[in-house]
N, C-alpha and C positions, 0 to 999 in steps of 0.2 A: 477389423477396423483399424486404420492406421492413425498415428498421431499427427496433429497438424504440423506442417513444415514451417509455418510462419507464426510462431507463438509470440505475440506482442506483450508489452508491459500491461496494456489494458486487459488482455486476456488473462494474464497472471492475477491482476487485481480482482477480476470477476470470479475466477475460480477460487481464490483464497477467501473471498467474501462468502461463497457458497459453503465452503468448508467451515468457516466460522459460524454461519447460521445453523448448520447441521449440529455442530458441537454445542451451541447454545440451546438447541432444542432437545438435548438428551443424547448427544454423541458420546457421553461417557461410557456407554455400553460397548463401544467399539474398541478394538485393539489399539495399542499405542501407535502413533504415526511413525512411518518409516523415516529414516534420515533423509536429508535433502538429496534428491535424486537428479537434479538438473544443474546445468552449468550456465550461468547468465552469459549473455553475449559480451564480448570484449568492449570495454568502454561504456557499458550500460549505466544510465543515470536515471534517477527517479525524482520527479518534482511533485510535491504534495502541497495542496492548498488547505490551510488550516486556520481556524479562527484564532485571534489573539487570546492569550491565557486569561482565565478568570481567577484561577487558584495556582499559586506558585508550585505546589506539589504536583499538580497535573502536568505543568510544563517540564518539571524535572524528570518525571517518569517518562514522558513523551521523548525527551532528548536522550535518556538512557536507552530506551527501546530502539530508537532510531540508530544510535551508535552501535548497539548490538547487531542490528540488522545489517548495517554497513560492514561490520567486521566479519560476520558470517558469510555474506554473499559477495563482498567486494564491490557492491553497488553504491555509488555516491548518491546521497539523498539531499535534496534541496527542499526546505520547507518555507513556503510563502505564508506569512501570518497576516491575516486581514481582519478587519472589524466584523463582528457578527452579521451586520446587515449587508456587508459587501461580499460575503462568501458565495451566496446563491447566485447573484448576477454574474460574478466572475467565473463560477463553475459552468453556468449556462453558456457563456461566451466561449469558454475553452472547448466545451462539448460541440458547439455549433461549428467552430472553425477547425476543430480537430488538432488544435495546437494549445500549448500552455501546460498547466499542471495536469498530471495524470489522474 
């Protein structure tokens, strides 16, 4: 079985979500994860749709993790903050048209 030749950002998000779910369901029995084995495409950017903060500590932690991700991968991350009620409709539109936040 060969690896996909066109690995998109959405594919990356889906695969990391699966890994996170496995870990949350008892993945601690597995060996430590291997170091980062892929190289992002040149000029890659990530756009995230996120609700506006409710707790400042949450926002601080989110920003610190986002900065770490950017430093580790070299991928620029743009975070669009929306009100709680606006997140679902904006995500639905982005999914329908295939454009907008990842």
